[in-house]
DOZA-852014 format. One record per atom (N, C-alpha, C): x negated, y, z. Coordinates in steps of 0.02 Angstrom, whole numbers, plus 50000, padded with zeros to 5 digits. Layout:
N
XYZ...
//
This chain:
417
499584993950000500005000049999499565006350000499775011349963499445017849963499855022450009499605023250070499975026850122500135034050100499635037650074499755044550054500235045049996500185040549947500645040749890501355039349913501445034549958502105033049983502385039050020501975042250061502185048150098502385053750050501985055150000502125060549953502745059149911502815052949887503395051149845504045051749884504015050349948504625050349989504815057250017504385062250006504525068950032504575074049975504615071749914504585076149856505185081049853505755079049884506345083449881506365088449937505895088149983505895092650041505515099150025505665104350062505415110950046504705112250067504455108750116503765110050139503275109250082502765113650080502255112950027501965105950025501855103449966501615096449958500955095449992500525100449988499865099750020499925098750095500445101550126500545100750198500675093350214501075090050175501215082950187500595078750174500215080450121499625076450104499105076850160498955082850182498445083550235498695081050302499335082050315499615079150377499555071550377499685068450318499605061350311498895059150323498415063150302497715061550313497545061650387497855066150425497715066350498498015060150532498565057450505498845051250533498345045650529498015045050470497515039950461496935041150509496715047350513496155049150556496315047550628496915049150650497105048250721497125040950742497405036650699497505029750721496865025550720496375027550677495755023650677495255026150730495385032150755494965035150809494215034550790493825031750835493115030750820492945023350812493455019550793493345012350784492985010750720492975015550674492605014650610492165020750600491635019750562491165025250552490745024050490490385029350469489925028950413489235030650440488745026150430488065027250453487745032750411487425037550446487085043050411486345042750426485935043150375485215042750383484995035750404485195030850362484995023950378484245022850368483965018650410483245017250406483125010950364482625011250322482465005550280482244999650323482484993750305482244987650337482614985550399483064989850426483454987850485484124991550484484534990450536485194993250538485234999850576484675002650595484695008950631484885014850586485195019950616485365025850578485275032050622485225037850591485115044050628485725045550671486325044950642486945045650681487515042350642488055041150679488655038550647489165044050638489455044550579489955049550563490655046350569491075049450609491755046750620492265050650581492835047550565493335050750520493835055350556493685057650617494145062250649494115069050615494675072250605494695078750570495155083550606495035089950596495475095350620495795098550558496465098850557496825101750501497285107150525497275112950492497715118550509498145120250448498795120050457499265122050405499405129450415499195133550368499215140750375499715143650324500245146850348500745149850305501175154550346501545158750311501995163350344502545159550381502895163050425503465160150461503985157650411504355152550430504895149650389504645146450326504015144350326503725140850267503745133350276504145130950323504245123750333503615120050353503255122950399502625119750423502795114250473503355114850508503515110150560503675103050538504065102050484504245095150464503655090450453503125092450418502555087750410502225086050477502155091050521501835089750586502245084950627502895086150631503335081950673503415074850645503435074350579503475067750549502855063650565502275066650557501645062950569501555061250642501745065850685501705064450757502135058350775502725057950745503175052250757502875045750731502585046050671502295039950642501705037450683501285041850705500705039850745500925036950812501435040050842501695037550907501955030550900502335029250846502625022650835502115017350816501555019550785501055014850761500545012750813500515016450868499985015150917500285013350985499845010951028500065008451093499665011851148499785018351156499435022051208498825025651187498505023551133497925026951106497995027751030497855033651005497645039651041498215042551082498035046251134498535049751174498795055751133499435055951123499725061251084499865067251128499565072851110499615078951150500015084051111500605085551136501035090651104501375094551158501765099551138502055103851189501555108951214501715112351268501305117851292500865115451350500225117151347499755114951399499155119551397498785119351451498125122651453497605117851424497035120551405496505116151380496275111451436496275113851498496095109651554496595103951565497235105551553497755100351559497665095051506497475097251444497355092351391496765087851408496245090851434495645086851450495805081951507496195084251555496375079651610496785073751584497225075151537497625069751507497175064851470496695067351433496235063051397495805058851443495655061551502495215058151548495555053551597496215053251594496595049151640496695042151611496495037151648496585030151626497325028451625497505024051579498205022251569498295014751575498805012651613498945005551622499475003351571499344997651539499824994751493500154988551522500734986451496501034980251520500544974451515500504970451567500044964851568499404966451607499354972651630498794974551672498194977451636498234978251569497664980951533497594988451546496984990651557496844997651572496515000951512496795006551490496485010451435496125016451467495475016451461495095022151488494705025851434494905024851371494575028151315494875035151306494455040051293494685047051287494805048751213495325046051185495505047351116496165051151115496195056651077496805060651076496995063051006497645064350999497915067250938498325073350957498045079250944498395085450958498835087150898499495087250908499955088650854500415094450875500365099950841500735105950860501015109450799501675110250799501995113950743501935121450753501695123750811501545130750822500965131150871500365131650843499745131050880499685136250936499905142250922499835147650972500245146451035500785142751029501205141451087501015134951123500575130951093500405124551122499835124951173499405129951164498825130651209498875137351247498915136851314498925142851355498265146551342498335153151335497745157251318497175156051368496605154351340496025152851379495405154151334494955158351356494375160251314493945154151297493985148951339493555143151328493885137951284494535138651270494905133351236494595131351170494485136151125494225134451058493505131951062493125134551109492445132351118492425124951137492865122951183492905116051204493125111551146493625113651109493865109851051493315109250999492915114450992492355114350945491855108850966491705108651030491225103651054491485096551046492125095551060492415088751059492505086250988492495090550939492565088350870492005083750849491405085250873490805081550851490715075150891491125070250875491085063750909490395060650902490065061850847489405058650836488875061250886488995067150915488525069650965488785068851037489365065951043489665064951109489725057551128489165054051121489155047051142489135046751218489545042351246489525041651320489985046351355489765048951412490205053051455490165060451438490745063651437490805070951430491145073351493490805077551532491065079251599491295086451603491835087451641492065094051660491995094551736491605099451757491445099951829491665106651857492285108551840492565114751868492705113751943492735119251979492825118952050493485115452069494025116852031494675114052049494815107452011494485106451953494635100551912493965097351891493875091051913493275087351892493495080651863493285079451801493465073151769492965071651715492975065551691492495063151641492875060151582492675061951521492945059051460492455053751436492715048051415492315042551391492325042451316491735043551284491695043751210492275047651179492345054051196492925057851172492955058451097493555057451070493665058350998494355061550989494375067050951494985070750941495155071650868495795071050853496065073150788496575078550802496595083650759497045089250771497435090850708498085091750716498525094250663498945099750692498825105850668499155111650696499405116250641499955119650655500235124450607500195131350639500085136350597500025143150622500205148050567500495153850586500635158850534500105164350538500085168650488499535173350481499515178350539500095180750561500115185550615499835182550679500045176550694499795173150754499055171450748498845169750688498145167850678497695173750697497855179750671497445185650684497415187150760497955185650795497975187150866497665181650909497695175450885497505169650925496785167350915496555167750852495875165450835495405171550839494975171550890494535177250900493905176950858493525182350860492905182950822492425177350839492375175850904491915170650925492115163750898492765162650886492985156250860492835155750785492845161550750492665161650680491915160550671491525164150711490795163950704490485158350746490855155650794490575150650840490655143450818490965142350759490995135550733491675132150734492155135050770492815131750772493135131550702493155137250668493445137450601493025133650551492375133150564491935129550520492085122150520492415119750573492585112650578493305111350558493655116550540494365115950524494485115650449494915110950428495155110850360495785115250357495735121050326496295125750324496675124850260497325123250268497755122050210498225128050205498065132850162498445139050157498925138850098499545140450111500055140650058500475147050065500755149250009501155155350010501865154149986502015148049961502685146649936502895139749956503545138849966503815132049979503785128049912503835121649919503785117349859504405117849815504965118849847505605119049811506115122349856506735122949832507285125149873507775119449880507965117849940508425112349951508825113650014509475115250008509885116550067510055110350107509865104550082509975098050116510715096850128511135098750079511845097150082511985090650046511705090049985511785083849946511335078449974511515072349963511115066649988510465066349949509935064649984509265064149953509205057349919508815057349865508675051049831508225046549872507765049849911507325045949953507185049950017507085046350069506825049250131506235044950153505795047550194505215043550215505425036950248505155031550225505285024950255504795024150313505015026150372504585026350430504325019350448504735014350441504515007550458503945005450414503995007050349503485005150302502835008950316502905015450328502315019650342501975017650407502385016250458502115014250523501755007550518502055003050479501754996350471501034996750444500945001350395500275002050367499795005050419500025010050454499595013150505499395007950558499845003450573499694998150623499124993750599499094992550534498544988350508497874992050517497894998650513497275002450521497025002450593497485001650641497275001550710496864995450728496884990350685496504984150700495804984250671495634989450633494974989650601494424991250650493854988050642493274989350684492634989050640492144993150654491504992550623491364997850570490774997650540490545002750494490825002050424490835007750388490975007750317490375004650281490495001950222489964999350181489485005050163488845003550164488345008650149488415011550080488265017950074488255021350009487585020849974487095018150009486425017549981486435012949919486085015049867486015010949806486685009349773487155014049776487805013249743487905019249696488315018449643488445024049598488785029849635489245028249681489575033649717489105037149765488615033449792488105036549834487675041249794487475039049735487085043249690487475049549670488115048749656488545054349637488575059449693488655057049755488675061449814488015065049822487455061349815486795064149822486685069949772486875068849710486775073949658487215080049672487845078749693488295084349710488005088249768487775084749819487525087849881486935092449864486445089949825485865093949809486045100149768486495099249720486705104749678487085109949719487525107549764487935111949807487495116449850487015113549885486605117449931486065121549897485845119149838485375123249799485725129549774486355128849755486755134749733486835139649791486985137049850487065141349909486425145249922485845141849917485215145249929485055150349875485145148349813484955152849756485415158849753486065157849772486545163349770486575167249835486155165149884486115168549948486805169449979487175163949981487865164050008487845165150083488225170150106488295171450177488915167750203488815163550252489365159650280489415160950354489885165250373489945167150444490315161950486490655157150453491055152350490490685145850505490155144350468489805137950476490115132450435490595134150393490925129150352490445125650305490025129650271489595126850219489045122550247488795124450307488245120750336488405113450351489045112150367489245105250384489705102350330489695105450270490165103550218490025096550192489395094450192489235087650168489575082350210489545083050276489875078250320490635078850314490885085050304491605085950297491885082050238491525082350182491735078550123491765071050137491275068450174491265061350189491825059450238491995063750283492555062350328493205061750287493305066350240493895065950197493875059650155493295057950129493225051850088493415045750128493195045250191493375039650232494125039150242494435044950257495155044850270495555043050207495355045750149495695044050087495635036450073495025033950082494905026750072495345022550116495385024350180495795020450227496545021050213496745026450181497445027250164497665022450108497175019450073497325015050017497125007850029496645006850074496385000150082496064999350152496024993250175495694991850239494974989350228494714990150169494064987350152493484991350180493604997350205493075001750232492515002850181492725005150122492235006550069492465012650030492015017450022492145023449982491935021849910492425021249866492265019749796492165026249757492005025649694491855031549653492455036149648493045033449635493645037349627493775041449691493705038249747493815041649812493305047049824492675045849807492155050749817492295056949775492475056049713492615061749668493195065649694493725062149716494315065649742494145069449807493755066449851493595069749914493205076249903492735076049856492355082049841492805087449811493245085449766493695090249734494165093549782494495089749825494985092649871494635096849925494035094849944493675098549996493435105149969493185105349908492935111649880493485116849874494095114549862494645119249856494775123049922494565120149977494715123050043494245128550064493665129150031493185134150050493505141250046493865142449993494205148949985494725150150040495055144750062495555145550115495255147950180494675145350198494345147550259494135154850252493855156550195493655163550183494265168150187494815165950157495415170050155495705171250224495755166050264496065166650329495615170050380494965169850371494515172750421494265179750401494265181250338493995187650316494545192350291495135189850276495655194050250495545195850177495935200450152495885202250081495255206350070494955205650012494335208849996494455215349959494055220249973494065226349934493565226049878493495231549841493045231749785492325230549805492115233549861491445232549883491295225449903491815222049929491725215349955491655210049901491925211449840491835206549787491305208749738490885213649759490345215949717489865210249700489725205849748489255200549734489535195649683490185194349684490505190149634490405193249565490505199749559490415203049495489695202349471489235203349518488525202649501488345195749476488615190549510488475183749490488735182249419489335184649405489625183449339489195186749285488985192749298488565196349249487885192849240487595190649295486955187249291487015180649253487555177049265487655170549232487685171349157488065176249135488155177249062487525180349031487205184749068486615188249041486025183549032485945178749076485335174649076485415168249035485995166849010486075160548971486085162148898485835157548857485825158348785486235152648752486725154348709486985161048697487385163648758487605169648756487925172748815488665170948818488775164448825489455161748823489505156448879490095156248910490205151048961490955149548964491125143248978491835141548984492095144049051492735145349054493055147649116492945142349171493015135849154492945130549203492235130749234491725131349192491045131249218490895137449260491145143149238491015149349275491355149049344491965146349347492305145849411491935141049458491665135649430491295130849471490655133949498490325138149458489695141049479489775146549531490365149549533490465155349578490995154249631491265148049638491855146949679491755148749753491135148849777491025150449847491085157949861491205161949809491225169149818491905172249803492415168149794493095170849789493575166649831494085170049858494545166649903495085162849867495275165249807495785161849769495715163749696496105160549653496045161549581496225168649561496705171649598496905178549582496325183349588495905182349638495325186749647494835185949589494715179749569494275178349511494555181549449495215180649437495535183449378495505191149377495555194049436495535201349441494865204049418494325200749439493655202849420493555201949344493775196249317493725195049245494115200349207494705201949234495125207049201494795213749196494445215849249494085222149249493535222049196493175216549192492625216049143492885216349071493445213149059493715213048990493985220048972494275223449019494565230049006494015235148987493445234549018492905239349003492445236948947492605231148917492225228648861491595224648879491505223148943490925219148962490985211948942491605209448938491725202548919492275202248866492225197048826492765195448780493005188348796493655187148788493955180748804494215177548740494025171048731494285167248673494515160448696494955157448655495175150648667494885146348612494495141348632494195136748584494425129748600494905127248561495195120848577495595121348641495415117348690495785117548753495415121648805494835124448786494415128248832494485135748823494525139248879494475146548880493745148348890493465152648847492765154348853492695161848862492165163848898492005170848909491355172348871491355177948836490795179748793490565186948811489925187748819489655194548828489415196948762489705202348735489505204948668488775206948667488475206448609487765208148601487615215348625488075219848612487965226748632487885227248707488325223648743488295223848817487675220348843487455215048809486835211648828486255216448824486225220248768485675225048759485705230548811486295233148826486375238448876486125236148944486325230148962486135227549028485385226149031485115223248980484385221848978483985228448981484225233448944483875239948946483935243049015484525242349046484625245149113484155241749163484105235149158483665231449203482935233449193482765234549129482075236549114481915243749131482455247449148482355254449167482335259149109482545256949049482505261248990483055266548989483655264849016484185269649017484685267449070485125271749089485655269949136486235267149096486695264249131487275261349097487705266849065487635272949090488045278449062487725281749001487105280048984486785283148926486065284948942485795289648903485095291548911484985294948979
//
């Protein structure tokens, strides 16, 4: 069974943005497997040692205006995870302080038959993030620390004067919804620059998927029994994913990784959130979750790797958009410079729209911003736009090439002699 496909097919008539259901479904997979499965990172030749183990826990934020139907995906997934599991992960919803959440995670639980669960695994599911956590300056910092399961092997202790408890191998998955007004008020500067947002997959939408007053009967509704049954099979999985070493998909990831970070360095990309620095691991977390949504084989195949990279790259602009707000002319100056440099330094001075967007995607928040810059260039004659077959291409006229080269050489200004 393809869990995500089943989820998407059964919610197609609902108003919530489709991406909200897809990413919410991914958190369901993440939550139920906890840290029972992992991908070895930095494997050593000749033995089974590795630098660290990467776990598939993820933090997902559904970001949209009020009344954008953020609640249904969150509540559906929370219900599925609850029905598919038996006490772990502990589902944390409703209103609580961060200390209350930690205490809940650190409290052992007795099951019928006398079995004791003392593992600190949690699934935070909130259809309104700002109302779920009592304001606390330390809240996001603590959630930031707990995200990195690979660095939290063993005991994680809280030694406050009034509350002292220990978390055992803590692992958290988070699915939260928030609107823009609350985001600006709730997420502080330290959370943006301190790594919390850098660990978050932000799914930003501005429109509902459809309009449906829910008067007429639906052709399909989510088959909870079927979805829960698949999630239950995932709870039984244990052990590592198959190694990516010496595989085509491993080679594909390696080439993408090197190209991605070389572009960041060469373009001097400034990343105030920390998103890009950990983006390689983020892609692999998504790849693990996608793989598990389709199969219990614990293997990232080529199709999954390509999809994980593609969906992850789309989210970079969402983080920039939600943390930096709308850009002014001065703020997209570097994007303009990159576009000019790209066309000026290539022979001939032509590039497809697809390739130009790929080369500069880290410098615009959405397609509208990219289109706006291209529009300015075409209006002033710096670029010409043509359609060749199925491709849109951008061309820098020879006259503009000469003007720019002369300007760079100091022969004349762009305005004339």
